[in-house]
N, C-alpha and C positions, 0 to 999 in steps of 0.2 A: 551568575544563574540566572536566568530568563521565570516568567511569570508558569511558561509551559509545563516546566523542566519540575519548578518548586510543586505546583499539582503533579503532578504524575510523583516525586516522590511522595509526598503526604499520603496518596491515596494507594499507595504500595503498600505503606507503614499499618494504613485503615483495613486495607485486602490480606493483606498476610501476615499479621501483626509483631510485626518486626522494627526492630527500630534499623532506619537509615536514616543516616546522618548528612546535612548538604556534603560537607565536606566528603565521606563516601561515594554521593555522586558525582563531586567534582573530579572524583579520581577513576573513577570513569572513564570519562575523555581521553581519544584518543585523537589528533591529526584537530584538536574544536569540536567535535563530534561522538557522542553516543552510539555504538552500535548497537540497537535490540538482543541480540545474540548475545551481548558481552552482559547485558543491566540481566537476560535470564540466570546468566550461568550464575551473575554474585546474589542474586538473591535465592536459586538453587543452594548457592553454600551458607549465610543466614541461613534457611528450611531443614540444613543438613543434607542434603538431597543431594542425589547426583547423575544426571538421566543420562544412561548409556545407552537407551534405546534410538538419541538422534546420529549416535553415531556408530551403528547397530548395524554392521554387514548386512543380514537376511534381509533387512527392512532395505535398506537401501541399495540393494540389489534388484528386490522384489520391484521399488519403485520402478528404476530405470529400465526395466523390462518392458513394464509394466508401458509405460512413456515414451520408448523405442516404439515398439509396435501400432501406437496410437496417431507418432509421429507419426508413422510410415500411412497410415491409412489415409491420413487427413491430406501429406502433401504429395501420396504418392512414387516420393523418390524410395531406392533398394534399402533397403534392411540395414543390409553391410555399411554406405554412406553414410546411415545416421550413429556417428561417434558423439561423446560430451563434449571436444574441443571446437565441432562441424558451427558453424556462423547459422542466426537463424536468417538472415537473408538469403544463404543460397540455400536454403528449407524455404522458404515462403518467399517467391522473389515479389515487387510491389507491385506487380499489376495482378495475383491474384488473391493477394496474401489474407484482403478481407475476408474472403468464401472460404480460403484453406484454413485459416484460424478463426473463422466462424465451426467449421465442421470439427477441428479439434475441440472445443468447447463443447461442444452437442455430444461427442462420442466419452470425452474422459471422464469420469464417476465423480475425478476431484475437480476443486474452483481453479477455473486459472481467470485471472485478469484481463479484461475487452481491451483492444488497442489503442493508443492513445491518440490526441492530438498535435500536429505539428504542432512544434512554438508558435509560429504565422500564426495557425487560425488563432490559437488562444490572443494572441496581444489582441490582431483584428478583434475575435470578439468582445475582448474589454473593451478597446476604446473606442468599438459602436453601442457598446451598452453604457458608456460614461457618457456621450457623445447624444446619443437619445434622450437620459435623467437630466444632463442638462441644458437640455434645450427646455425639457419640461419645467425642470427649476426654474429656471428665465423666465417662463411664462405664470408662474406663481410669484415670482417677485415683487412681480406688477400688481398684483391687486395690494389695494390701501390695506396699510394695519398688519397684513403678513408677514414684516420684517419681525414682527415683537415675537413670531412662531417658530425662530432658528436654530431652534436643539431639536426640537422636532419632525422639524423638517428637512433638519441635518440630519439624523437615524431613519429618518423614513430616503432619504438621500440614496442613504449605503443601501437598504433594503433593494431597495429599485434596481442599483446597479449589480444590487447582488442575483436578484432574478430576472434583472430580462438578461444580464450574462449566460446564463444559465438555458434560457430558451432561442439563444441566436447559437450555442455549445447545438441545443437541440439538432436545431436545421441542421448544422453541418459535422451530425454522427454519422452517415454514411463515409462523412473522406477519414476518418477513425484510420490512419494508416500509416502510424508510428509505434513500434515495440513498449509497451510499460518499461520504466524506468529501469537501468542498472540490468535490462535482460538483455543479450547479446547472442546470448552462446544456446544449444540447445543443457547442456551444462546450467546454464543463467535457472534456464527453467527448472529445473526440475527439479533444482534449490529452490523457487518461490515454491514450485506444486507443494515441496514437502514444510513448507514453514508455513505458506497461509491452507494448509488443510494435515496441519502436524496429529491434532487431535484427537482424529477421526482415521487418520495413517496408523497410530496405533493402537487405535485399538481393535479393528482389524488383522491389525501384523500378528504373524504367528511364531516375534517373538518374545521375552519372558521382557514385559516393560512396564515399569514402574507411573502406574495412574496417575499419582499422587505430582508427578512430574506434567504428565498433558495437562491435569486440571491445573496445575501455577501458570504451563505458556499460555491454556485458552484469559484466566486471568488478566493477564498481561496483558493478551492484547485487547481485553471489554475496556482496561483500562489507556489505553494510547486510544484508542476508538473513540473515549467518549471522550478522552479532555484531548486531542489531535482537531479532532472533526475531519477523520480520514478512514475508511475504507479499510473493512478486514482483510482485503487480498494483497490492500498496500503495506501492512504490516508482517515482515519478516524477519530471518535472524539477520540479514545485511541489512537491514533497512537502520538509516540513521536520523536519531531525532532529528535533528535540524536541517541536516541538505536534505532528507528526501519525507519527512515526514511533517518538515514545515513547524516547531515545533520555534519557538524564544526562549 
């Protein structure tokens, strides 16, 4: 088990005042990874809680009808065409995707993740950032006595790569045209919206929900965001700690 997973383990114990051993964390592994939804359900079991709201028919149906109407408004597609199994590629063609996706994010009262960069842009952006830093450090090493400060310069170099990489990505922000990870169909989008806005949706739902479960989900998202340095919108019930959230 890596450092990140151990840290998450300890944080969960402190936050929820439960005993959560490394063996129990290891028992949650499926295909060498842990799904956030499984971790959430395990914590609820430890607290003797059960989240009926997550599977509540009225809550899910209400969210679906709301999302269906907003997808129709943003994409212009006929309402009867928008089904859960419909591919987002069909609903948001590449030529108009960014404008339509931004329109959806504007009219939707819930948080929806921004479009992502293509792998090509991310790789080229990192290589460009690393190249700039290598050139800069090459000049620094030519200064007499600079080699004595190599630990500091190494850390400074890592910071420079990260900073330059973010600046390069900001320049290419208009080229963000790929759907977020594991979001390929309308059903994936709805699941992501429910996961990312779960506490808010529970509070506004007419269903009888246990607010303690909503609080557990909020705390778990906070733990993963703080421990792994990810955005709250990236943490969903279907997210995988290692593959999707880059836990080590």
